[in-house]
PQR file with spaces between the fields and no chain letter, atoms N, CA, C, O and H, PARSE charges and radii, in Angstrom:
ATOM       1  N    MET     1      -6.132   -5.202   -1.989 -0.4000 1.5000
ATOM       2  CA   MET     1      -7.041   -5.955   -2.820 -0.0000 2.0000
ATOM       3  C    MET     1      -7.447   -7.253   -2.116  0.5500 1.7000
ATOM       4  O    MET     1      -8.589   -7.694   -2.240 -0.5500 1.4000
ATOM       5  N    ARG     2      -6.526   -7.857   -1.385 -0.4000 1.5000
ATOM       6  CA   ARG     2      -6.839   -9.096   -0.679 -0.0000 2.0000
ATOM       7  C    ARG     2      -7.938   -8.868    0.348  0.5500 1.7000
ATOM       8  O    ARG     2      -8.844   -9.690    0.479 -0.5500 1.4000
ATOM       9  H    ARG     2      -5.598   -7.498   -1.284  0.4000 1.0000
ATOM      10  N    LEU     3      -7.866   -7.758    1.079 -0.4000 1.5000
ATOM      11  CA   LEU     3      -8.890   -7.459    2.085 -0.0000 2.0000
ATOM      12  C    LEU     3     -10.253   -7.263    1.437  0.5500 1.7000
ATOM      13  O    LEU     3     -11.272   -7.695    1.977 -0.5500 1.4000
ATOM      14  H    LEU     3      -7.130   -7.089    0.973  0.4000 1.0000
ATOM      15  N    VAL     4     -10.269   -6.615    0.289 -0.4000 1.5000
ATOM      16  CA   VAL     4     -11.525   -6.401   -0.425 -0.0000 2.0000
ATOM      17  C    VAL     4     -12.095   -7.744   -0.867  0.5500 1.7000
ATOM      18  O    VAL     4     -13.294   -7.982   -0.722 -0.5500 1.4000
ATOM      19  H    VAL     4      -9.442   -6.264   -0.149  0.4000 1.0000
ATOM      20  N    ASN     5     -11.257   -8.622   -1.402 -0.4000 1.5000
ATOM      21  CA   ASN     5     -11.734   -9.933   -1.839 -0.0000 2.0000
ATOM      22  C    ASN     5     -12.280  -10.748   -0.684  0.5500 1.7000
ATOM      23  O    ASN     5     -13.344  -11.355   -0.801 -0.5500 1.4000
ATOM      24  H    ASN     5     -10.283   -8.429   -1.520  0.4000 1.0000
ATOM      25  N    VAL     6     -11.570  -10.767    0.423 -0.4000 1.5000
ATOM      26  CA   VAL     6     -12.021  -11.535    1.582 -0.0000 2.0000
ATOM      27  C    VAL     6     -13.371  -11.016    2.060  0.5500 1.7000
ATOM      28  O    VAL     6     -14.290  -11.800    2.299 -0.5500 1.4000
ATOM      29  H    VAL     6     -10.706  -10.273    0.519  0.4000 1.0000
ATOM      30  N    GLN     7     -13.495   -9.698    2.199 -0.4000 1.5000
ATOM      31  CA   GLN     7     -14.741   -9.116    2.681 -0.0000 2.0000
ATOM      32  C    GLN     7     -15.867   -9.325    1.677  0.5500 1.7000
ATOM      33  O    GLN     7     -17.010   -9.566    2.065 -0.5500 1.4000
ATOM      34  H    GLN     7     -12.749   -9.061    2.004  0.4000 1.0000
ATOM      35  N    PHE     8     -15.550   -9.233    0.385 -0.4000 1.5000
ATOM      36  CA   PHE     8     -16.580   -9.392   -0.642 -0.0000 2.0000
ATOM      37  C    PHE     8     -17.134  -10.815   -0.649  0.5500 1.7000
ATOM      38  O    PHE     8     -18.336  -11.007   -0.831 -0.5500 1.4000
ATOM      39  H    PHE     8     -14.622   -9.037    0.069  0.4000 1.0000
ATOM      40  N    PHE     9     -16.276  -11.811   -0.453 -0.4000 1.5000
ATOM      41  CA   PHE     9     -16.762  -13.183   -0.437 -0.0000 2.0000
ATOM      42  C    PHE     9     -17.536  -13.499    0.844  0.5500 1.7000
ATOM      43  O    PHE     9     -18.400  -14.376    0.840 -0.5500 1.4000
ATOM      44  H    PHE     9     -15.299  -11.655   -0.305  0.4000 1.0000
ATOM      45  N    ASP    10     -17.238  -12.796    1.937 -0.4000 1.5000
ATOM      46  CA   ASP    10     -17.998  -12.979    3.176 -0.0000 2.0000
ATOM      47  C    ASP    10     -19.374  -12.325    3.078  0.5500 1.7000
ATOM      48  O    ASP    10     -20.371  -12.898    3.516 -0.5500 1.4000
ATOM      49  H    ASP    10     -16.537  -12.083    1.941  0.4000 1.0000
ATOM      50  N    THR    11     -19.425  -11.128    2.505 -0.4000 1.5000
ATOM      51  CA   THR    11     -20.680  -10.379    2.396 -0.0000 2.0000
ATOM      52  C    THR    11     -20.821   -9.831    0.977  0.5500 1.7000
ATOM      53  O    THR    11     -20.530   -8.659    0.740 -0.5500 1.4000
ATOM      54  H    THR    11     -18.615  -10.662    2.149  0.4000 1.0000
ATOM      55  N    PRO    12     -21.265  -10.661    0.030 -0.5600 1.5000
ATOM      56  CA   PRO    12     -21.325  -10.229   -1.375  0.2800 2.0000
ATOM      57  C    PRO    12     -22.388   -9.166   -1.656  0.5500 1.7000
ATOM      58  O    PRO    12     -22.363   -8.547   -2.719 -0.5500 1.4000
ATOM      59  N    LEU    13     -23.309   -8.944   -0.737 -0.4000 1.5000
ATOM      60  CA   LEU    13     -24.361   -7.964   -0.982 -0.0000 2.0000
ATOM      61  C    LEU    13     -23.990   -6.558   -0.523  0.5500 1.7000
ATOM      62  O    LEU    13     -24.788   -5.633   -0.670 -0.5500 1.4000
ATOM      63  H    LEU    13     -23.329   -9.447    0.127  0.4000 1.0000
ATOM      64  N    PHE    14     -22.795   -6.384    0.031 -0.4000 1.5000
ATOM      65  CA   PHE    14     -22.343   -5.050    0.451 -0.0000 2.0000
ATOM      66  C    PHE    14     -22.217   -4.144   -0.765  0.5500 1.7000
ATOM      67  O    PHE    14     -21.676   -4.543   -1.796 -0.5500 1.4000
ATOM      68  H    PHE    14     -22.146   -7.136    0.151  0.4000 1.0000
ATOM      69  N    SER    15     -22.714   -2.934   -0.635 -0.4000 1.5000
ATOM      70  CA   SER    15     -22.506   -1.940   -1.687 -0.0000 2.0000
ATOM      71  C    SER    15     -21.117   -1.331   -1.512  0.5500 1.7000
ATOM      72  O    SER    15     -20.412   -1.653   -0.555 -0.5500 1.4000
ATOM      73  H    SER    15     -23.153   -2.610    0.203  0.4000 1.0000
ATOM      74  N    VAL    16     -20.729   -0.465   -2.422 -0.4000 1.5000
ATOM      75  CA   VAL    16     -19.417    0.182   -2.337 -0.0000 2.0000
ATOM      76  C    VAL    16     -19.336    1.031   -1.070  0.5500 1.7000
ATOM      77  O    VAL    16     -18.308    1.041   -0.394 -0.5500 1.4000
ATOM      78  H    VAL    16     -21.302   -0.204   -3.199  0.4000 1.0000
ATOM      79  N    CYS    17     -20.400    1.730   -0.754 -0.4000 1.5000
ATOM      80  CA   CYS    17     -20.402    2.573    0.446 -0.0000 2.0000
ATOM      81  C    CYS    17     -20.258    1.732    1.715  0.5500 1.7000
ATOM      82  O    CYS    17     -19.508    2.097    2.620 -0.5500 1.4000
ATOM      83  H    CYS    17     -21.236    1.722   -1.303  0.4000 1.0000
ATOM      84  N    GLN    18     -20.969    0.618    1.781 -0.4000 1.5000
ATOM      85  CA   GLN    18     -20.876   -0.257    2.947 -0.0000 2.0000
ATOM      86  C    GLN    18     -19.495   -0.879    3.061  0.5500 1.7000
ATOM      87  O    GLN    18     -18.951   -0.999    4.159 -0.5500 1.4000
ATOM      88  H    GLN    18     -21.579    0.322    1.046  0.4000 1.0000
ATOM      89  N    MET    19     -18.922   -1.278    1.920 -0.4000 1.5000
ATOM      90  CA   MET    19     -17.587   -1.870    1.914 -0.0000 2.0000
ATOM      91  C    MET    19     -16.553   -0.837    2.374  0.5500 1.7000
ATOM      92  O    MET    19     -15.664   -1.151    3.165 -0.5500 1.4000
ATOM      93  H    MET    19     -19.364   -1.181    1.028  0.4000 1.0000
ATOM      94  N    THR    20     -16.677    0.393    1.875 -0.4000 1.5000
ATOM      95  CA   THR    20     -15.768    1.470    2.272 -0.0000 2.0000
ATOM      96  C    THR    20     -15.871    1.718    3.768  0.5500 1.7000
ATOM      97  O    THR    20     -14.853    1.831    4.451 -0.5500 1.4000
ATOM      98  H    THR    20     -17.399    0.649    1.233  0.4000 1.0000
ATOM      99  N    TRP    21     -17.091    1.805    4.280 -0.4000 1.5000
ATOM     100  CA   TRP    21     -17.316    2.051    5.698 -0.0000 2.0000
ATOM     101  C    TRP    21     -16.705    0.934    6.549  0.5500 1.7000
ATOM     102  O    TRP    21     -16.052    1.192    7.560 -0.5500 1.4000
ATOM     103  H    TRP    21     -17.917    1.713    3.725  0.4000 1.0000
ATOM     104  N    HIS    22     -16.927   -0.301    6.122 -0.4000 1.5000
ATOM     105  CA   HIS    22     -16.413   -1.445    6.881 -0.0000 2.0000
ATOM     106  C    HIS    22     -14.883   -1.442    6.929  0.5500 1.7000
ATOM     107  O    HIS    22     -14.294   -1.629    7.993 -0.5500 1.4000
ATOM     108  H    HIS    22     -17.458   -0.510    5.301  0.4000 1.0000
ATOM     109  N    LEU    23     -14.243   -1.231    5.779 -0.4000 1.5000
ATOM     110  CA   LEU    23     -12.778   -1.238    5.737 -0.0000 2.0000
ATOM     111  C    LEU    23     -12.186   -0.064    6.509  0.5500 1.7000
ATOM     112  O    LEU    23     -11.145   -0.209    7.151 -0.5500 1.4000
ATOM     113  H    LEU    23     -14.722   -1.080    4.914  0.4000 1.0000
ATOM     114  N    ARG    24     -12.837    1.101    6.455 -0.4000 1.5000
ATOM     115  CA   ARG    24     -12.351    2.259    7.214 -0.0000 2.0000
ATOM     116  C    ARG    24     -12.485    2.025    8.717  0.5500 1.7000
ATOM     117  O    ARG    24     -11.627    2.454    9.488 -0.5500 1.4000
ATOM     118  H    ARG    24     -13.683    1.219    5.934  0.4000 1.0000
ATOM     119  N    ASN    25     -13.559    1.347    9.139 -0.4000 1.5000
ATOM     120  CA   ASN    25     -13.723    1.039   10.563 -0.0000 2.0000
ATOM     121  C    ASN    25     -12.669    0.072   11.063  0.5500 1.7000
ATOM     122  O    ASN    25     -12.354    0.059   12.253 -0.5500 1.4000
ATOM     123  H    ASN    25     -14.256    0.999    8.513  0.4000 1.0000
ATOM     124  N    GLU    26     -12.118   -0.741   10.163 -0.4000 1.5000
ATOM     125  CA   GLU    26     -11.045   -1.649   10.545 -0.0000 2.0000
ATOM     126  C    GLU    26      -9.685   -0.959   10.534  0.5500 1.7000
ATOM     127  O    GLU    26      -8.674   -1.578   10.865 -0.5500 1.4000
ATOM     128  H    GLU    26     -12.375   -0.730    9.197  0.4000 1.0000
ATOM     129  N    GLY    27      -9.651    0.322   10.155 -0.4000 1.5000
ATOM     130  CA   GLY    27      -8.422    1.089   10.217 -0.0000 2.0000
ATOM     131  C    GLY    27      -7.647    1.183    8.911  0.5500 1.7000
ATOM     132  O    GLY    27      -6.489    1.600    8.909 -0.5500 1.4000
ATOM     133  H    GLY    27     -10.472    0.825    9.885  0.4000 1.0000
ATOM     134  N    HIS    28      -8.270    0.801    7.801 -0.4000 1.5000
ATOM     135  CA   HIS    28      -7.594    0.860    6.512 -0.0000 2.0000
ATOM     136  C    HIS    28      -7.954    2.152    5.782  0.5500 1.7000
ATOM     137  O    HIS    28      -9.081    2.639    5.879 -0.5500 1.4000
ATOM     138  H    HIS    28      -9.211    0.462    7.803  0.4000 1.0000
ATOM     139  N    THR    29      -6.994    2.694    5.059 -0.4000 1.5000
ATOM     140  CA   THR    29      -7.244    3.870    4.245 -0.0000 2.0000
ATOM     141  C    THR    29      -7.821    3.402    2.924  0.5500 1.7000
ATOM     142  O    THR    29      -7.167    2.681    2.170 -0.5500 1.4000
ATOM     143  H    THR    29      -6.079    2.299    4.980  0.4000 1.0000
ATOM     144  N    VAL    30      -9.050    3.816    2.646 -0.4000 1.5000
ATOM     145  CA   VAL    30      -9.756    3.338    1.467 -0.0000 2.0000
ATOM     146  C    VAL    30     -10.271    4.528    0.675  0.5500 1.7000
ATOM     147  O    VAL    30     -10.890    5.436    1.228 -0.5500 1.4000
ATOM     148  H    VAL    30      -9.581    4.402    3.258  0.4000 1.0000
ATOM     149  N    ASN    31     -10.010    4.513   -0.624 -0.4000 1.5000
ATOM     150  CA   ASN    31     -10.553    5.513   -1.526 -0.0000 2.0000
ATOM     151  C    ASN    31     -11.792    4.912   -2.171  0.5500 1.7000
ATOM     152  O    ASN    31     -11.709    3.873   -2.826 -0.5500 1.4000
ATOM     153  H    ASN    31      -9.507    3.775   -1.073  0.4000 1.0000
ATOM     154  N    GLU    32     -12.940    5.557   -1.990 -0.4000 1.5000
ATOM     155  CA   GLU    32     -14.202    5.003   -2.478 -0.0000 2.0000
ATOM     156  C    GLU    32     -14.213    4.848   -3.996  0.5500 1.7000
ATOM     157  O    GLU    32     -14.758    3.872   -4.511 -0.5500 1.4000
ATOM     158  H    GLU    32     -13.007    6.401   -1.458  0.4000 1.0000
ATOM     159  N    MET    33     -13.623    5.790   -4.712 -0.4000 1.5000
ATOM     160  CA   MET    33     -13.610    5.694   -6.180 -0.0000 2.0000
ATOM     161  C    MET    33     -12.763    4.514   -6.652  0.5500 1.7000
ATOM     162  O    MET    33     -13.135    3.833   -7.607 -0.5500 1.4000
ATOM     163  H    MET    33     -13.180    6.583   -4.294  0.4000 1.0000
ATOM     164  N    ARG    34     -11.644    4.267   -6.003 -0.4000 1.5000
ATOM     165  CA   ARG    34     -10.823    3.118   -6.389 -0.0000 2.0000
ATOM     166  C    ARG    34     -11.546    1.811   -6.082  0.5500 1.7000
ATOM     167  O    ARG    34     -11.508    0.869   -6.873 -0.5500 1.4000
ATOM     168  H    ARG    34     -11.341    4.820   -5.227  0.4000 1.0000
ATOM     169  N    LEU    35     -12.198    1.764   -4.937 -0.4000 1.5000
ATOM     170  CA   LEU    35     -12.948    0.578   -4.572 -0.0000 2.0000
ATOM     171  C    LEU    35     -14.087    0.331   -5.568  0.5500 1.7000
ATOM     172  O    LEU    35     -14.386   -0.816   -5.900 -0.5500 1.4000
ATOM     173  H    LEU    35     -12.229    2.529   -4.295  0.4000 1.0000
ATOM     174  N    ARG    36     -14.710    1.392   -6.034 -0.4000 1.5000
ATOM     175  CA   ARG    36     -15.774    1.279   -7.027 -0.0000 2.0000
ATOM     176  C    ARG    36     -15.244    0.652   -8.315  0.5500 1.7000
ATOM     177  O    ARG    36     -15.908   -0.194   -8.913 -0.5500 1.4000
ATOM     178  H    ARG    36     -14.467    2.324   -5.764  0.4000 1.0000
ATOM     179  N    ARG    37     -14.050    1.063   -8.741 -0.4000 1.5000
ATOM     180  CA   ARG    37     -13.448    0.481   -9.956 -0.0000 2.0000
ATOM     181  C    ARG    37     -13.076   -0.977   -9.744  0.5500 1.7000
ATOM     182  O    ARG    37     -13.250   -1.791  -10.650 -0.5500 1.4000
ATOM     183  H    ARG    37     -13.510    1.750   -8.255  0.4000 1.0000
ATOM     184  N    LEU    38     -12.566   -1.326   -8.563 -0.4000 1.5000
ATOM     185  CA   LEU    38     -12.157   -2.702   -8.302 -0.0000 2.0000
ATOM     186  C    LEU    38     -13.354   -3.652   -8.251  0.5500 1.7000
ATOM     187  O    LEU    38     -13.247   -4.801   -8.679 -0.5500 1.4000
ATOM     188  H    LEU    38     -12.425   -0.665   -7.826  0.4000 1.0000
ATOM     189  N    LEU    39     -14.473   -3.190   -7.740 -0.4000 1.5000
ATOM     190  CA   LEU    39     -15.650   -4.045   -7.610 -0.0000 2.0000
ATOM     191  C    LEU    39     -16.492   -4.090   -8.877  0.5500 1.7000
ATOM     192  O    LEU    39     -17.412   -4.902   -8.975 -0.5500 1.4000
ATOM     193  H    LEU    39     -14.559   -2.256   -7.392  0.4000 1.0000
ATOM     194  N    ALA    40     -16.197   -3.244   -9.832 -0.4000 1.5000
ATOM     195  CA   ALA    40     -16.998   -3.215  -11.080 -0.0000 2.0000
ATOM     196  C    ALA    40     -16.690   -4.369  -11.978  0.5500 1.7000
ATOM     197  O    ALA    40     -17.274   -4.486  -13.055 -0.5500 1.4000
ATOM     198  H    ALA    40     -15.449   -2.585   -9.752  0.4000 1.0000
């Protein structure tokens, strides 16, 4: 959750798909549906 918050405050216009892609590229295991619930 901390990584999501940090990234969200850096780039608040990222959609869920972009956020998922970014976190996966950094090597984190991310479930898109869970991320969707957290950002809602």
